[in-house]
C-alpha positions as CSV (number, residue, x, y, z in Angstrom):
1,M,75.4,84.8,113.8
2,M,74.9,87.4,116.1
3,E,71.8,89.3,117.7
4,L,70.7,92.8,117.2
5,L,68.4,94.4,119.9
6,F,66.4,97.4,119.4
7,G,64.1,99.1,121.9
8,S,61.6,100.0,119.5
9,A,61.1,99.7,115.4
10,D,62.1,103.5,115.2
11,Q,65.5,102.4,116.2
12,L,65.7,99.7,114.0
13,K,64.4,101.9,111.0
14,Q,67.1,104.5,112.0
15,Y,69.9,101.8,112.1
16,M,68.7,100.4,108.7
17,N,68.9,103.8,106.8
18,T,72.2,104.5,108.1
19,L,73.4,101.2,106.6
20,L,71.4,101.4,103.7
21,E,72.5,104.8,102.9
22,N,76.1,103.6,102.4
23,T,75.9,99.5,100.9
24,T,73.7,97.0,99.9
25,I,72.3,94.7,102.5
26,E,70.6,91.5,102.6
27,V,67.4,91.6,104.5
28,E,65.2,88.9,105.5
29,F,61.7,89.5,106.4
30,V,58.1,88.2,106.3
31,K,55.9,89.4,103.6
32,A,52.3,90.3,104.1
33,D,51.0,86.9,102.7
34,G,53.3,85.3,105.6
35,S,56.1,84.0,103.2
36,T,59.7,84.9,103.8
37,R,61.5,87.2,101.2
38,I,65.2,88.0,101.1
39,M,66.2,91.0,99.1
40,Q,69.4,92.7,98.2
41,A,68.4,96.2,99.4
42,T,70.1,99.7,99.3
43,K,69.4,103.4,99.3
44,N,73.0,104.2,98.4
45,P,72.7,106.7,95.5
46,A,75.9,105.3,93.6
47,V,73.8,101.5,92.9
48,I,70.2,103.1,92.2
49,P,69.9,104.1,88.5
50,A,68.8,107.7,87.5
51,P,65.2,107.7,86.1
52,K,64.5,107.5,82.8
53,P,63.6,111.1,81.5
54,V,61.2,109.7,78.4
55,N,58.9,106.9,77.8
56,T,58.9,105.5,74.3
57,I,55.5,105.1,73.1
58,A,54.4,102.2,70.8
59,D,54.5,104.5,67.6
60,G,58.4,105.3,68.4
61,T,57.5,108.7,69.5
62,L,58.9,109.8,73.0
63,E,56.9,111.3,75.7
64,A,58.0,112.9,79.1
65,V,57.9,110.9,82.1
66,K,55.4,112.2,84.7
67,A,57.0,113.1,88.2
68,P,55.7,110.3,90.7
69,T,53.0,111.4,93.2
70,P,54.7,111.9,96.8
71,R,53.5,108.9,99.0
72,K,52.5,109.6,102.6
73,Q,55.2,108.4,104.8
74,N,54.4,105.8,106.9
75,P,56.6,105.5,110.0
76,G,56.1,101.7,110.3
77,V,58.0,100.9,106.7
78,I,61.3,101.8,105.2
79,N,61.3,102.2,101.5
80,V,64.5,100.3,99.8
81,Y,65.6,99.9,96.3
82,D,65.6,96.1,95.7
83,V,69.0,95.8,93.6
84,E,68.1,92.4,92.0
85,N,64.4,93.1,90.7
86,E,65.5,97.0,90.0
87,G,62.5,98.5,92.0
88,W,61.4,100.5,95.0
89,H,59.9,98.4,97.7
90,S,58.5,99.0,101.3
91,I,59.3,96.7,104.3
92,T,57.3,96.5,107.2
93,I,59.9,97.3,110.0
94,E,58.6,95.0,112.6
95,K,58.6,92.1,110.0
96,I,62.7,92.1,109.6
97,Q,64.0,88.9,111.1
98,K,67.8,89.1,109.6
99,I,70.1,91.7,108.1
100,R,73.4,90.3,106.4
101,T,76.1,92.8,105.7
102,Q,79.3,91.9,103.8
103,N,80.9,90.3,106.9
104,M,78.0,89.7,109.8
105,T,74.7,87.8,109.8
106,F,72.4,89.2,112.7
107,D,69.1,88.2,114.0
108,V,66.8,91.3,114.4
109,T,64.8,91.7,117.6
110,I,62.5,94.5,118.7
111,G,61.4,95.0,122.2
112,N,62.0,96.1,125.5
113,I,65.9,96.2,126.3
114,E,66.4,95.1,129.8
115,E,69.5,96.9,131.3
């Protein structure tokens, strides 16, 4: 296993966005409740299903889906699509512990990088 060192959470977020745009990776992180979660995450448009254009109401009629309300961007989180649970989730950047690509597993460390 290798270690990836980042000088800041922003650097890790930029690196993750680059990976996620092109592929699905496994991300291990600590959830808000303190438990560890492993997620198959992506931002690859080829993997993310298109939003459904209509909802079916109980009586069988259809209604248009309302456009989602834009969220305020939080620089401390990264929004990813969870491939297994088929939905969008936010991960706190500083809580990421490991990244697994197809070939490698990396421990993630954020902090001062000594030269």
